C-alpha positions, 0 to 999 in steps of 0.5 A, spaced: 852 433 149 845 436 151 840 430 154 836 430 147 842 427 143 844 420 144 851 417 143 848 412 140 845 416 134 852 417 132 855 413 126 857 408 129 859 405 122 863 410 120 866 411 127 869 404 127 871 405 120 876 410 122 879 408 127 880 402 124 884 405 119 887 410 124 890 403 127 892 401 121 895 407 120 899 407 127 902 400 125 904 402 120 907 409 121 911 404 127 914 400 122 916 405 117 919 408 123 923 403 126 930 404 128 930 412 125 930 419 128 922 418 128 921 411 131 918 416 137 912 417 131 907 411 132 906 413 140 905 421 138 900 418 133 896 414 139 895 420 142 893 425 136 888 419 134 886 419 142 886 427 141 881 428 135 876 423 137 876 428 144 875 434 139 870 431 135 865 429 142 865 436 144 864 438 137 857 434 137 856 439 143 855 445 139 849 445 133 852 447 127 846 452 126 851 456 131 857 455 128 854 458 122 853 464 125 862 465 126 863 463 119 864 471 118 869 471 124 872 464 122 873 467 116 877 472 118 882 469 124 883 465 118 886 469 113 890 473 119 892 466 121 895 464 114 898 471 114 901 470 121 903 463 118 907 466 113 911 471 115 913 468 123 914 460 121 920 458 120 922 454 112 921 447 112 923 443 106 922 449 103 915 451 105 913 455 111 907 451 114 907 450 121 907 456 127 912 453 132 908 453 139 914 450 143 916 445 145 916 440 139 908 442 138 907 446 131 900 448 128 899 447 121 893 453 120 892 451 114 888 444 115 884 447 120 882 452 116 879 446 111 873 446 115 872 453 115 871 452 108 866 448 108 862 451 114 863 458 109 861 453 103 854 451 107 852 457 109 853 462 102 850 457 098 843 456 103 843 462 104 842 464 096 836 459 097 836 458 090 836 452 086 840 454 081 847 457 081 848 464 078 855 465 075 855 472 079 854 468 085 859 462 084 864 467 082 863 471 089 863 465 093 870 463 088 872 470 090 873 468 098 875 461 097 880 464 093 884 468 099 885 463 103 887 459 097 892 464 094 895 466 101 896 457 102 899 458 095 904 462 098 906 458 103 906 454 098 903 448 099 899 447 092 895 440 095 892 443 101 890 450 096 887 445 092 883 442 097 879 448 098 878 448 091 875 441 091 869 443 096 868 449 093 867 445 086 862 440 089 858 445 092 857 449 087 855 443 083 851 441 088 847 448 089 845 447 081 850 450 077 848 451 070 852 446 066 854 451 060 858 455 065 861 448 066 863 447 060 865 454 059 869 453 065 873 447 061 874 451 056 878 456 060 882 450 063 883 447 059 887 454 055 890 456 061 893 451 064 899 450 058 899 457 059 899 457 067 906 452 067 911 457 066 909 461 072 909 455 077 914 455 082 920 451 081 919 445 085 913 444 082 916 444 075 920 439 078 915 435 081 911 436 074 917 433 070 918 428 075 911 426 074 911 425 066 918 423 066 919 420 072 926 416 069 930 422 065 931 424 072 932 418 077 936 420 082 933 427 083 926 430 080 923 422 078 927 419 085 920 419 089 916 416 084 920 411 082 921 408 089 914 409 090 912 404 085 918 400 086 915 398 093 908 398 091 909 393 086 915 389 091 908 387 096 905 383 090 899 380 092 900 379 100 904 384 101 911 382 105 909 383 112 911 388 117 916 390 118 919 387 113 918 391 106 925 393 103 924 400 100 921 401 107 925 399 111 933 400 108 929 408 106 929 408 099 922 410 100 922 417 102 917 419 109 914 412 108 909 415 115 907 422 112 905 423 104 907 416 102 904 411 107 900 408 103 906 406 099 909 403 105 902 400 106 902 397 099 909 394 100 907 390 106 900 388 105 899 388 098 894 387 093 890 385 098 891 390 104 890 395 098 883 392 096 881 392 104 883 399 106 881 402 100 874 399 101 874 402 108 874 409 105 869 408 099 864 405 105 866 411 109 865 417 104 859 413 102 857 413 110 858 421 109 854 421 103 848 418 106 848 423 112 847 428 108 842 425 103 838 424 110 841 432 114 835 435 117 836 441 112 839 443 106 845 447 110 847 440 113 846 437 107 852 441 104 856 441 111 856 432 109 858 433 103 863 439 103 867 433 107 865 427 103 868 432 097 875 433 102 876 426 104 875 423 096 880 429 094 885 427 099 885 419 098 884 420 091 890 424 089 894 421 095 893 413 093 894 416 085 900 420 087 903 414 090 902 410 083 904 415 078 897 418 076 898 424 080 904 428 081 907 428 087 904 433 092 904 434 099 897 431 101 896 426 108 891 421 107 886 421 112 886 418 119 893 415 116 899 419 115 903 422 121 901 429 123 897 433 129 894 437 125 891 434 119 889 428 123 885 432 128 881 436 122 880 429 120 876 427 127 873 435 127 871 433 120 867 427 122 865 431 128 860 435 123 858 430 119 855 427 126 853 434 128 848 434 122 846 426 124 845 428 131 839 433 130 835 429 125 833 425 131 831 433 135 824 434 135 
């Protein structure tokens, strides 16, 4: 790290919160996978967290302005990597999302593309040098984001694809998108969404039906949601305790160490645990917003707010999914769900925020 950047200037509050969430995630993964084929997942998650911290620290050594110069190259590389993913990856659970690297290691390219989208949006909007975003410029930026979004949808992975859109929307609002365009977009969306149902893949139609009426097919389309809601409700006020959640330990709850980790957490730690965890996520996001407000320049602000939008999207969709407020989709809970690519992406995103924060103190 350059001599003028001091570790004391890192946002330690945000980092401590992230480490607490990660520690709870490791504990919950241990509990959820005990005596299963995935019982080694908890220590793998510890390695992912340590690796994420290392990657975050390395990222701090590079001025974020220098990263922006490579956005075109990173963008092209991302599109090519997503194409390669679709062409060479094996189908797992009906999706082609992971490139096998050998030794049981798989790379989920779409996770890292989130960081490229954040940098792309930040650079594009900053280069406009305007306080109001015209619809033409918005469409151009939307077209750039649409290409990787469409490739991820093709895998298919709706949850990750919409994460790119969330970053785009946040950036557009911050750039001063006129409200008349917002109103027009809302009307178009309201008309198109119902009509687009017929073009959805069968698995997405099934998830939507399962979300709207899970009791219609409790052993099929609605099974995941029903079991998740039972687990959340079973937690009561203080939870059943670590390794004592019946839905989790009796394997009724699907993938309790990944997408449905919050259901398992709610069952074993109860309402109080849920409130504490959501409070930590809230404080984390607010710290990132604060760093955006104190960023040394406009592009730094866009980067921080892009990260905040990304984390907020993941939290709202994942938590909303497990309680039945959102359709079931494969979206991890930041720093908590099991997975190397998602954890490393989260830490690199936090590294971008601290990268911006550190440059406040450069004379």
